[in-house]
C-alpha positions in Angstrom: 11.9 116.2 0.8 9.8 116.3 -2.4 9.2 112.6 -2.0 8.1 112.9 1.6 5.7 115.6 0.7 4.2 113.6 -2.1 3.6 110.6 0.2 1.9 112.9 2.7 -0.2 114.4 -0.1 -1.4 110.9 -1.2 -2.4 109.8 2.3 -4.1 113.1 3.1 -6.1 112.8 -0.2 -7.2 109.3 0.7 -8.2 110.4 4.2 -10.3 113.3 2.8 -12.1 111.0 0.4 -12.8 108.5 3.1 -14.1 111.1 5.6 -16.3 112.7 2.9 -17.8 109.3 2.0 -18.5 108.6 5.8 -20.4 111.9 6.2 -24.1 112.0 5.7 -25.3 114.3 2.9 -27.5 117.3 3.6 -30.4 115.7 1.7 -30.5 112.7 3.9 -32.7 114.4 6.5 -35.3 115.2 3.8 -35.3 111.6 2.8 -36.0 110.5 6.3 -39.1 112.6 6.4 -40.6 110.7 3.5 -39.9 107.3 5.1 -36.5 106.4 3.6 -35.1 103.8 6.0 -31.5 104.1 4.7 -31.0 107.6 6.1 -30.1 106.3 9.6 -26.5 106.7 10.6 -24.1 104.4 12.4 -23.2 107.4 14.6 -26.6 107.8 16.3 -29.4 110.3 15.8 -27.3 113.4 15.8 -24.6 111.7 13.9 -20.8 112.4 14.2 -21.0 115.5 12.0 -18.9 117.6 14.4 -16.1 115.1 14.7 -16.1 114.1 11.0 -16.4 117.7 9.9 -13.5 118.8 12.1 -11.4 116.0 10.8 -12.2 116.8 7.3 -11.3 120.5 7.9 -8.0 119.6 9.5 -7.1 117.2 6.5 -8.2 119.9 4.1 -5.9 122.4 5.7 -3.0 120.0 5.7 -3.7 119.3 2.0 -3.7 123.0 1.1 -0.4 123.7 2.9 1.2 120.6 1.6 0.1 121.6 -2.0 1.7 125.0 -1.5 5.0 123.3 -0.2 5.0 121.0 -3.1 4.6 123.8 -5.5 7.3 125.8 -3.9 9.8 122.9 -3.8 8.9 121.9 -7.3 9.8 125.3 -8.8 13.1 125.9 -7.0 16.2 125.5 -9.1 18.1 122.3 -8.4 21.9 122.7 -7.7 23.8 120.3 -9.8 26.2 118.1 -8.0 27.8 115.1 -9.5 30.1 112.5 -7.9 33.7 112.8 -8.8 36.1 110.1 -9.8 36.8 109.1 -6.2 33.2 109.5 -4.9 33.5 113.1 -3.7 30.7 115.5 -4.5 31.8 118.0 -7.2 29.9 121.2 -7.9 30.3 123.0 -11.2 32.0 126.3 -10.8 32.3 128.9 -13.5 35.9 129.5 -14.5 36.8 133.0 -15.6 37.9 133.1 -19.2 41.5 134.3 -19.8 42.5 136.5 -22.7 43.3 134.4 -25.8 46.9 134.6 -27.0 45.9 135.2 -30.6 43.2 137.3 -32.3 41.1 134.1 -32.8 38.1 133.9 -30.4 38.5 131.5 -27.5 36.2 128.5 -27.3 35.1 127.0 -24.1 34.7 123.2 -23.6 31.0 122.6 -22.6 31.6 119.9 -20.0 34.4 121.3 -18.0 34.1 125.1 -18.5 37.8 125.3 -19.3 39.0 127.3 -22.3 40.0 125.1 -25.2 43.6 125.3 -26.4 44.2 127.8 -29.2 44.3 126.3 -32.6 47.8 126.1 -34.1 48.5 126.7 -37.8 50.3 123.8 -39.5 53.9 124.5 -40.6 54.3 125.1 -44.3 56.2 122.4 -46.1 59.7 123.1 -47.1 60.2 123.9 -50.9 
């Protein structure tokens, strides 16, 4: 999902840049009054300001909503699943700790979450 939204974001960004570059600036009309010949537009005397402006506004709205979706999906916690030995999906589950048999504190193995076996004291050598 995150990859699809990122691809949409890239294409919308390129579209906005292209549409903005196609539009005529507000100062182009002032330049035409002083004889600037380059102020003519390919889209006619009135120009395509309404179509290009609307397209830019639509792409800008898509860009904003897509940015919000990317931010939301990017900050959500990811559930960790890992493939098991036979290819099944295994999710980590917290195992409740059992009371240790001795007074020594129980240690938990970090990978499996299973309590480690209680340490045994070595037998004293015979005299």
